[in-house]
Backbone bond lengths (Angstrom), bond angles and torsions (degrees), N, CA, C in turn:
res aa  C-N    CA-C-N  psi(-1)  N-CA   C-N-CA  omega(-1)  CA-C   N-CA-C  phi
1 X - - - 1.462 - - 1.534 109.22 -
2 X 1.337 117.94 131.64 1.469 120.04 178.38 1.526 111.46 -56.68
3 X 1.334 117.74 140.65 1.474 120.43 -178.96 1.525 113.79 -54.25
4 X 1.328 117.33 -37.08 1.467 118.85 -178.49 1.525 110.87 -66.78
5 X 1.322 117.70 -37.74 1.463 120.56 177.32 1.524 110.14 -66.33
6 X 1.322 116.96 -37.22 1.471 120.13 176.91 1.521 110.57 -60.99
7 X 1.341 117.29 -44.83 1.460 120.62 178.73 1.520 110.71 -63.74
8 X 1.329 116.96 -39.87 1.465 120.67 -179.88 1.526 110.27 -63.67
9 X 1.308 116.85 -41.87 1.471 120.10 -178.38 1.536 112.13 -70.31
10 X 1.324 116.41 -18.28 1.465 120.55 178.41 1.528 112.33 -93.17
11 X 1.331 117.92 2.23 1.462 120.46 179.51 1.522 110.51 -66.12
12 X 1.326 117.62 145.75 1.465 119.72 171.51 1.532 109.97 -55.71
13 X 1.316 117.20 144.63 1.455 121.13 -172.72 1.519 113.03 -56.88
14 X 1.343 117.15 -41.99 1.466 119.09 -177.80 1.520 111.60 -69.44
15 X 1.333 116.86 -35.98 1.458 120.17 178.65 1.525 110.58 -68.60
16 X 1.320 117.45 -41.50 1.463 121.04 177.03 1.524 110.71 -61.87
17 X 1.333 116.62 -42.14 1.464 120.50 179.73 1.525 110.98 -61.37
18 X 1.334 116.65 -41.82 1.465 119.82 178.87 1.519 110.52 -65.34
19 X 1.320 117.00 -41.91 1.466 121.12 -179.33 1.522 111.79 -63.38
20 X 1.332 117.35 -25.27 1.463 121.84 -178.02 1.524 112.83 -100.34
21 X 1.325 117.34 9.31 1.467 121.17 -176.80 1.519 110.82 -98.67
22 X 1.314 116.30 114.78 1.457 121.21 178.61 1.521 109.99 -74.33
23 X 1.325 116.95 149.20 1.464 120.66 -175.89 1.530 113.07 -63.50
24 X 1.325 116.62 -26.12 1.471 119.38 -179.44 1.526 112.26 -75.19
25 X 1.320 117.51 -7.67 1.460 121.19 -177.51 1.520 113.12 -90.99
26 X 1.320 117.23 -11.61 1.464 120.26 -172.81 1.521 110.71 -127.24
27 X 1.321 115.47 156.83 1.463 120.42 179.64 1.521 111.64 -73.60
28 X 1.315 116.97 -37.95 1.466 122.47 179.82 1.524 109.45 -106.15
29 X 1.328 116.83 121.48 1.468 120.52 -177.48 1.527 112.40 -61.01
30 X 1.344 116.57 -27.14 1.464 119.77 179.06 1.523 111.93 -69.03
31 X 1.330 117.25 -11.65 1.454 120.73 176.59 1.531 111.94 -90.05
32 X 1.335 116.32 -3.03 1.460 121.14 -179.31 1.532 110.10 -93.68
33 X 1.316 115.36 -167.88 1.469 120.03 -178.43 1.528 113.25 -90.75
34 X 1.324 118.23 8.86 1.470 119.72 -175.08 1.524 112.84 -63.76
35 X 1.328 118.15 -40.42 1.461 119.65 179.61 1.534 110.40 -66.56
36 X 1.322 116.63 -38.55 1.470 120.14 177.18 1.531 110.51 -66.83
37 X 1.327 116.41 -35.28 1.465 120.09 176.89 1.522 110.41 -63.63
38 X 1.321 116.71 -42.96 1.468 121.72 176.58 1.524 110.50 -57.58
39 X 1.327 116.68 -45.90 1.455 121.05 179.92 1.524 110.99 -67.00
40 X 1.326 116.15 -45.16 1.457 120.57 -177.09 1.508 112.88 -63.89
41 X 1.324 117.45 -33.14 1.463 120.90 177.21 1.520 110.77 -59.24
42 X 1.319 116.80 -42.43 1.463 120.94 179.09 1.531 111.71 -71.21
43 X 1.331 116.78 -38.34 1.470 120.31 178.56 1.527 109.69 -64.40
44 X 1.321 116.76 -42.77 1.466 120.91 177.70 1.523 110.61 -61.94
45 X 1.332 117.25 -46.35 1.450 120.52 179.90 1.513 112.74 -61.01
46 X 1.342 116.91 -44.32 1.463 120.21 179.68 1.526 110.79 -67.94
47 X 1.323 117.32 -39.18 1.461 120.96 178.75 1.526 110.80 -60.34
48 X 1.331 116.06 -45.63 1.462 120.12 179.65 1.525 110.83 -66.76
49 X 1.337 117.21 -41.25 1.461 120.66 -178.47 1.524 111.32 -64.44
50 X 1.328 117.46 -44.18 1.466 120.93 179.36 1.523 110.21 -63.35
51 X 1.329 116.72 -43.89 1.456 120.75 -179.62 1.525 111.29 -60.74
52 X 1.330 116.78 -47.65 1.465 120.54 179.62 1.524 111.45 -65.08
53 X 1.312 116.73 -41.43 1.467 121.31 -179.09 1.534 110.90 -61.16
54 X 1.322 116.26 -42.84 1.466 120.38 -176.47 1.528 112.51 -78.27
55 X 1.309 117.47 -34.20 1.461 120.62 -175.19 1.512 113.28 -83.55
56 X 1.329 117.15 -23.28 1.466 119.92 -175.41 1.527 110.15 -128.86
57 X 1.344 116.94 70.37 1.471 120.79 -174.95 1.525 114.44 -67.20
58 X 1.336 116.99 -16.54 1.465 119.23 -176.79 1.531 113.04 -100.02
59 X 1.328 116.67 0.91 1.462 119.31 -178.49 1.531 110.52 -87.72
60 X 1.333 115.17 146.81 1.461 118.65 -178.98 1.532 111.25 -81.71
61 X 1.318 114.90 169.87 1.464 121.06 -175.68 1.524 111.98 -61.55
62 X 1.342 116.73 -36.04 1.448 119.77 -178.42 1.523 112.90 -62.64
63 X 1.328 116.33 -44.89 1.463 120.07 179.39 1.526 110.45 -66.26
64 X 1.327 116.54 -44.27 1.463 119.57 -179.86 1.528 110.94 -60.22
65 X 1.327 116.40 -42.49 1.468 120.45 -179.61 1.522 110.83 -65.52
66 X 1.330 116.93 -40.56 1.458 120.54 -179.62 1.514 110.91 -65.24
67 X 1.342 116.76 -44.53 1.467 120.59 178.63 1.529 110.71 -62.75
68 X 1.326 116.10 -44.68 1.466 119.75 -178.51 1.530 110.75 -61.99
69 X 1.328 116.75 -41.19 1.466 120.20 -179.19 1.525 110.92 -57.64
70 X 1.322 116.74 -39.72 1.462 119.39 178.25 1.528 111.21 -71.67
71 X 1.325 117.11 -43.97 1.466 121.50 -175.24 1.517 111.59 -60.05
72 X 1.326 117.88 -41.61 1.468 120.68 -175.35 1.534 112.37 -95.80
73 X 1.324 117.99 7.57 1.461 120.86 -178.34 1.512 111.77 -64.68
74 X 1.323 115.59 161.86 1.463 120.35 178.52 1.514 110.88 -60.77
75 X 1.339 117.73 -38.04 1.463 120.01 178.77 1.516 110.93 -62.09
76 X 1.334 117.26 -43.79 1.463 120.09 179.32 1.515 111.28 -63.69
77 X 1.335 116.88 -43.52 1.465 120.26 179.48 1.527 111.14 -59.88
78 X 1.331 116.45 -40.22 1.452 120.26 179.69 1.519 111.49 -66.07
79 X 1.336 116.03 -43.22 1.464 120.46 179.08 1.524 110.35 -62.25
80 X 1.332 117.53 -45.81 1.456 121.49 -179.61 1.531 110.96 -65.80
81 X 1.326 116.75 -39.16 1.467 120.51 179.09 1.520 110.84 -59.52
82 X 1.311 116.74 -44.44 1.469 119.82 178.66 1.524 110.56 -68.60
83 X 1.320 116.91 -38.99 1.468 120.27 179.22 1.523 110.92 -61.34
84 X 1.323 116.76 -36.11 1.465 120.95 179.87 1.530 112.78 -80.22
85 X 1.329 116.97 -10.79 1.462 120.30 -179.76 1.513 113.72 80.14
86 X 1.336 117.06 31.89 1.462 119.28 -179.14 1.527 112.07 -67.86
87 X 1.335 117.55 -24.18 1.460 118.94 175.44 1.530 110.33 -63.08
88 X 1.332 116.76 -37.37 1.470 120.35 177.16 1.522 110.77 -71.18
89 X 1.339 116.64 -37.31 1.457 120.64 177.81 1.522 110.64 -60.84
90 X 1.329 115.86 -40.62 1.470 120.27 177.30 1.525 110.17 -59.00
91 X 1.307 116.52 -45.59 1.458 120.62 -176.24 1.531 112.51 -65.89
92 X 1.321 116.73 -30.64 1.474 119.36 -176.39 1.521 113.84 -96.54
93 X 1.351 117.74 -23.11 1.467 118.94 -169.69 1.520 116.35 -127.82
94 X 1.339 118.35 -15.66 1.474 119.44 -178.23 1.520 110.48 -69.70
95 X 1.329 117.68 146.02 1.467 121.82 -174.99 1.522 115.47 -79.84
96 X 1.308 119.43 -3.94 1.463 121.40 -177.40 1.511 112.43 -75.15
97 X 1.332 115.34 178.04 1.456 121.38 175.75 1.527 109.29 -71.52
98 X 1.322 116.91 169.71 1.461 119.98 -179.97 1.521 110.82 -60.37
99 X 1.326 117.32 -43.08 1.460 120.10 178.70 1.519 111.76 -62.65
100 X 1.330 115.96 -40.16 1.470 119.30 178.25 1.525 110.69 -65.91
101 X 1.307 116.99 -41.62 1.468 120.11 179.18 1.525 110.66 -65.44
102 X 1.321 116.54 -41.50 1.465 120.49 177.81 1.524 110.96 -58.48
103 X 1.332 115.39 -44.68 1.470 120.29 -177.88 1.525 110.85 -65.88
104 X 1.328 116.98 -43.67 1.465 120.65 -179.39 1.521 111.03 -66.16
105 X 1.319 117.96 -43.49 1.461 121.44 -177.81 1.520 111.87 -65.33
106 X 1.327 117.08 -24.84 1.459 120.90 -177.64 1.521 113.14 -94.40
107 X 1.331 117.61 -1.94 1.472 120.95 -177.55 1.527 110.37 -98.73
108 X 1.333 119.07 106.65 1.463 121.40 -175.41 1.523 113.82 -56.42
109 X 1.337 117.44 -48.41 1.462 119.71 -177.42 1.521 111.27 -63.95
110 X 1.327 116.78 -37.43 1.459 120.62 179.61 1.522 111.14 -64.89
111 X 1.324 117.15 -34.59 1.467 120.02 178.65 1.533 110.66 -66.77
112 X 1.340 116.93 -35.99 1.461 119.75 175.49 1.510 111.64 -63.10
113 X 1.338 116.56 -42.32 1.465 120.77 176.90 1.528 110.85 -64.52
114 X 1.322 115.31 -38.67 1.457 121.00 179.83 1.521 111.20 -62.33
115 X 1.327 116.47 -40.61 1.458 120.37 178.10 1.524 110.43 -59.35
116 X 1.327 117.30 -43.51 1.463 119.90 179.31 1.524 111.02 -64.19
117 X 1.325 117.46 -38.95 1.462 120.58 178.65 1.529 110.42 -63.47
118 X 1.323 116.87 -40.31 1.466 120.52 179.22 1.526 111.50 -68.85
119 X 1.322 116.74 -34.81 1.468 120.03 175.28 1.526 109.56 -64.43
120 X 1.329 116.56 -41.77 1.460 119.67 176.11 1.512 112.24 -60.95
121 X 1.328 116.90 -41.53 1.460 120.99 178.67 1.535 111.23 -65.12
122 X 1.318 116.23 -40.07 1.471 120.02 178.22 1.532 110.75 -63.25
123 X 1.318 115.95 -38.85 1.465 119.23 177.51 1.530 110.75 -60.92
124 X 1.308 117.69 -43.96 1.463 121.18 179.98 1.527 111.70 -65.21
125 X 1.320 116.55 -37.92 1.460 120.10 -174.50 1.521 113.54 -87.31
126 X 1.340 116.85 -33.60 1.464 119.60 -171.08 1.525 114.25 -118.79
127 X 1.329 117.65 -7.42 1.462 120.13 -179.51 1.516 112.25 88.25
128 X 1.343 115.16 168.58 1.465 119.89 -173.59 1.515 113.11 -70.62
129 X 1.317 119.20 -45.89 1.464 120.95 -172.77 1.517 111.59 -60.89
130 X 1.323 117.62 -47.11 1.467 120.49 179.52 1.525 110.68 -64.61
131 X 1.335 116.14 -41.19 1.458 120.18 -178.93 1.526 110.49 -68.75
132 X 1.312 116.87 -41.26 1.460 119.76 179.51 1.521 111.09 -59.96
133 X 1.323 117.01 -46.49 1.466 120.27 -179.23 1.527 110.83 -60.24
134 X 1.327 116.43 -40.64 1.464 120.24 179.95 1.521 111.27 -69.71
135 X 1.323 117.26 -38.14 1.463 121.33 179.27 1.533 110.26 -66.46
136 X 1.322 116.55 -44.65 1.470 120.68 178.89 1.529 109.86 -59.20
137 X 1.324 116.86 -41.72 1.467 120.32 177.43 1.528 110.97 -62.83
138 X 1.318 117.13 -43.87 1.467 120.96 -177.11 1.524 112.20 -66.03
139 X 1.340 116.98 -33.07 1.457 121.57 -176.28 1.534 112.83 -100.23
140 X 1.324 117.81 14.19 1.463 119.72 -173.63 1.536 112.29 -61.74
141 X 1.339 117.26 -36.31 1.466 119.25 178.95 1.524 111.01 -68.77
142 X 1.329 117.02 -34.83 1.461 119.89 177.60 1.524 111.02 -67.38
143 X 1.334 116.30 -37.82 1.462 120.60 177.56 1.529 109.74 -64.76
144 X 1.332 116.15 -47.21 1.460 120.18 -178.84 1.521 110.99 -60.69
145 X 1.322 116.45 -40.08 1.463 119.90 179.95 1.520 110.40 -66.07
146 X 1.316 117.39 -44.85 1.462 121.07 -178.28 1.520 111.16 -63.40
147 X 1.332 116.43 -42.33 1.461 121.17 -173.41 1.522 111.61 -78.09
148 X 1.326 117.77 -47.67 1.457 120.20 -176.25 1.512 112.84 -85.50
149 X 1.343 116.09 -29.29 1.455 119.46 179.58 1.514 112.66 -85.29
150 X 1.337 116.74 -10.72 1.465 121.82 180.00 1.525 111.89 52.66
151 X 1.328 115.80 34.44 1.456 121.79 176.50 1.521 112.30 62.62
152 X 1.297 116.29 84.16 1.457 121.82 170.45 1.528 105.82 -78.07
153 X 1.328 116.61 100.10 1.453 120.39 -171.78 1.526 112.40 -63.19
154 X 1.319 117.41 -36.68 1.461 120.05 179.73 1.532 110.98 -64.78
155 X 1.322 116.48 -44.63 1.465 119.68 178.79 1.516 111.34 -66.87
156 X 1.334 115.85 -39.94 1.468 120.13 179.05 1.523 110.38 -63.25
157 X 1.324 117.27 -42.07 1.462 120.74 178.60 1.520 110.62 -62.84
158 X 1.341 116.57 -45.44 1.454 118.80 -178.52 1.527 111.59 -64.67
159 X 1.341 115.88 -38.03 1.460 120.24 177.77 1.531 110.45 -62.67
160 X 1.325 116.04 -42.00 1.459 120.34 179.59 1.528 110.47 -64.71
161 X 1.322 117.48 -44.95 1.462 120.66 -178.42 1.523 111.05 -65.06
162 X 1.328 116.71 -39.47 1.462 120.06 179.14 1.518 111.20 -65.83
163 X 1.335 115.49 -36.17 1.465 119.72 -177.31 1.518 113.11 -78.79
164 X 1.323 117.32 -16.99 1.469 120.25 -176.02 1.516 112.63 -119.53
165 X 1.322 116.52 36.89 1.458 118.71 174.44 1.510 115.51 136.87
166 X 1.332 117.14 0.28 1.461 119.68 176.19 1.513 115.14 73.60
167 X 1.327 117.82 19.52 1.459 120.32 179.01 1.533 110.44 -80.91
168 X 1.320 116.35 165.94 1.451 121.52 177.69 1.531 109.75 -129.52
169 X 1.305 114.55 156.46 1.465 120.90 178.34 1.528 109.47 -105.59
170 X 1.321 115.86 146.26 1.461 121.61 173.68 1.527 108.18 -129.56
171 X 1.312 116.03 157.61 1.464 120.52 -174.32 1.524 109.27 -128.07
172 X 1.327 114.84 147.44 1.457 119.99 176.04 1.524 108.31 -143.42
173 X 1.307 115.54 143.31 1.467 121.23 175.24 1.520 107.12 -86.42
174 X 1.318 116.61 123.03 1.467 120.26 -175.68 1.529 112.86 -106.61
175 X 1.330 116.96 -9.81 1.467 118.36 179.88 1.522 109.11 -165.84
176 X 1.302 116.14 153.68 1.466 122.85 171.86 1.515 107.91 -147.40
177 X 1.307 116.58 139.44 1.446 121.52 -176.95 1.521 110.19 -138.99
178 X 1.349 116.00 159.95 1.448 121.38 175.34 1.516 112.92 93.75
179 X 1.331 116.38 164.53 1.468 120.99 178.67 1.522 110.92 -67.09
180 X 1.331 118.33 164.23 1.463 121.52 -175.97 1.529 114.29 -54.51
181 X 1.322 117.04 -34.62 1.463 119.23 -176.95 1.532 112.40 -84.93
182 X 1.338 118.20 -6.56 1.456 121.84 178.73 1.535 110.05 -137.11
183 X 1.301 115.36 41.36 1.464 120.42 -176.50 1.529 110.89 -69.04
184 X 1.327 116.03 137.52 1.466 121.94 174.75 1.534 107.36 -119.61
185 X 1.333 115.66 127.68 1.457 121.84 -177.46 1.523 110.19 -107.08
186 X 1.313 115.52 148.12 1.458 121.53 172.50 1.526 107.98 -122.25
187 X 1.328 115.97 122.43 1.461 121.59 -178.00 1.514 110.32 -116.56
188 X 1.326 115.14 155.27 1.459 122.08 178.78 1.522 108.19 -125.59
189 X 1.340 116.12 140.20 1.461 120.52 174.67 1.522 108.17 -103.99
190 X 1.326 115.70 134.30 1.458 122.79 -177.56 1.527 110.06 -117.32
191 X 1.319 115.96 137.36 1.452 122.91 174.58 1.520 106.98 -129.20
192 X 1.317 116.76 118.96 1.464 121.72 -175.95 1.531 110.91 54.77
193 X 1.327 115.87 37.78 1.449 120.86 177.09 1.510 115.65 79.70
194 X 1.331 117.55 -0.72 1.475 121.95 -179.69 1.520 110.46 -106.38
195 X 1.314 116.04 141.79 1.458 120.61 178.06 1.525 109.91 -75.04
196 X 1.339 116.04 127.21 1.450 120.79 179.21 1.525 112.36 -114.21
197 X 1.313 118.13 -2.26 1.454 119.22 178.45 1.519 110.93 172.20
198 X 1.328 115.42 154.07 1.446 122.01 175.81 1.526 109.57 -131.93
199 X 1.318 115.85 154.78 1.459 119.96 179.29 1.511 110.77 -154.35
200 X 1.323 116.73 155.25 1.454 121.74 179.19 1.524 110.08 -120.79
201 X 1.334 115.73 153.96 1.450 120.38 178.43 1.516 110.90 -171.62
202 X 1.325 116.59 167.18 1.451 122.14 -179.24 1.527 112.56 -79.12
203 X 1.330 116.31 -1.50 1.455 121.26 172.65 1.523 107.35 -141.65
204 X 1.329 116.20 159.52 1.461 119.29 178.85 1.516 110.25 -62.98
205 X 1.334 115.70 -39.38 1.468 120.10 -178.84 1.519 111.00 -57.23
206 X 1.340 116.55 -46.08 1.458 118.88 -177.27 1.531 112.00 -72.30
207 X 1.313 117.11 -34.35 1.456 118.30 177.62 1.527 110.55 -65.68
208 X 1.336 117.37 -36.54 1.457 120.71 177.18 1.528 111.56 -68.56
209 X 1.334 116.41 -39.69 1.462 119.89 177.77 1.530 109.91 -60.61
210 X 1.305 117.81 -42.06 1.458 120.05 -177.99 1.527 111.18 -72.62
211 X 1.325 117.10 -31.54 1.471 119.63 173.95 1.531 110.13 -65.72
212 X 1.335 116.24 -41.60 1.467 120.16 178.18 1.518 111.03 -63.84
213 X 1.344 117.25 -38.75 1.456 120.75 178.12 1.524 110.62 -61.34
214 X 1.333 116.59 -42.28 1.463 119.77 178.62 1.525 110.40 -63.59
215 X 1.323 117.24 -38.57 1.468 120.80 178.53 1.522 111.13 -64.78
216 X 1.328 117.33 -39.22 1.469 121.10 179.14 1.521 110.75 -63.82
217 X 1.311 117.11 -37.21 1.470 120.56 176.56 1.526 109.63 -66.75
218 X 1.305 116.60 -44.65 1.475 120.84 -179.60 1.524 111.27 -62.24
219 X 1.338 116.62 -35.54 1.459 120.94 -179.16 1.525 113.15 -83.39
220 X 1.335 117.11 -4.72 1.453 121.10 177.54 1.514 114.51 84.45
221 X 1.344 117.73 8.39 1.463 120.53 178.38 1.530 110.05 -73.89
222 X 1.325 116.05 -39.50 1.455 121.81 173.53 1.522 108.35 -109.37
223 X 1.322 115.53 141.80 1.455 119.39 -178.04 1.523 111.77 -75.13
224 X 1.317 116.79 -26.91 1.455 120.80 178.38 1.520 108.13 -158.94
225 X 1.327 116.12 160.53 1.461 121.14 -176.05 1.511 110.54 -80.97
226 X 1.321 117.73 82.02 1.450 121.57 178.51 1.511 109.13 -89.49
227 X 1.332 118.40 130.91 1.454 120.03 -178.16 1.513 111.46 -67.78
228 X 1.328 115.23 144.86 1.457 119.67 175.72 1.508 110.49 -86.36
229 X 1.342 118.04 173.55 1.450 121.22 -178.21 1.525 113.11 -57.18
230 X 1.353 116.74 -31.21 1.455 118.28 -178.93 1.512 111.97 -64.80
231 X 1.347 118.07 -20.44 1.457 120.37 -179.40 1.515 111.87 -75.83
232 X 1.339 117.04 -15.07 1.451 120.64 179.03 1.525 111.99 -93.27
233 X 1.338 117.15 -2.45 1.447 121.56 -177.70 1.519 109.81 -101.48
234 X 1.349 117.57 155.30 1.461 119.15 177.14 1.520 109.94 -61.00
235 X 1.335 116.30 147.68 1.458 121.12 177.54 1.520 108.61 -78.88
236 X 1.308 117.60 113.71 1.455 121.42 177.00 1.517 108.90 -79.57
237 X 1.309 116.46 125.65 1.463 119.56 -177.71 1.518 109.54 -85.13
238 X 1.303 116.48 126.17 1.451 123.14 178.13 1.509 108.29 -104.83
239 X 1.351 119.25 114.60 1.454 120.84 -178.06 1.522 112.69 -57.06
240 X 1.335 117.09 -31.05 1.453 119.55 -179.95 1.515 111.65 -63.44
241 X 1.339 116.27 -25.89 1.450 119.81 179.82 1.520 111.96 -62.16
242 X 1.360 116.44 -32.65 1.454 119.50 -177.09 1.518 111.47 -62.21
243 X 1.344 115.59 -48.62 1.455 119.48 -179.10 1.523 110.83 -63.30
244 X 1.334 116.06 -41.32 1.452 120.15 179.47 1.516 110.96 -63.48
245 X 1.331 115.19 -41.47 1.465 119.63 -178.48 1.516 110.83 -65.27
246 X 1.351 117.10 -44.07 1.453 119.91 -179.33 1.526 110.24 -59.40
247 X 1.337 116.13 -43.23 1.458 120.37 -179.24 1.514 111.35 -64.46
248 X 1.349 114.88 -42.72 1.462 119.27 -177.28 1.509 111.33 -66.03
249 X 1.349 117.21 -43.79 1.448 120.48 -179.53 1.532 110.35 -66.20
250 X 1.331 115.64 -36.88 1.463 119.16 179.06 1.531 109.82 -63.53
251 X 1.328 116.23 -40.03 1.466 119.24 179.42 1.519 110.78 -63.98
252 X 1.326 116.59 -39.20 1.458 120.83 -178.83 1.519 110.90 -65.54
253 X 1.345 114.81 -43.11 1.465 119.23 -178.03 1.532 111.00 -71.75
């Protein structure tokens, strides 16, 4: 059993009930899990920051901040909540009616908020050190992805969209400029037919990555558009991109 689930199951009954109470279920919002969610958000952020600070002593502040932003994002919280089986916990332990529990368990964003509320409750009941260790364990895959994957913005965007409503992103090249050996592409990312971001790069792949990064900022997954490591590297020109770009622009026109 994951350490965080063990801590959750050891919570006092009244504290667990509060952590599992959605604000729409009660007359007074202070009787819901919102205050615990507020607390848990800070506990999660500090837990991730301490872990990154101690494990990566040679990394600069920019990289640490970028990794942390992904680790504590709403998309990550939702993914971890489902991985821990919090939807099942809601069905068996939340104080609402069956219909209310069904609705909460099926709402991806609400499960992410619920995870933060439970982290806050664990902090109150078990203290920071025990909670931090359990949180670090629960988010270890998110840390590994952020650090080794160097933030694949397209994958991160798709993960966020899938976790918050099952939507998908599509990309289109809307412009290309410059001679063949110095071509610059501009790509747009679309969600439900609406533009959520644009980006430019010396290859279609990089222009799409930068468009996805802009979309993540707009959606609040990233706090700011911090460039990833690939932005510090030379743009490798892929000849196949030219043919793809011509076709894409022709389709648009």
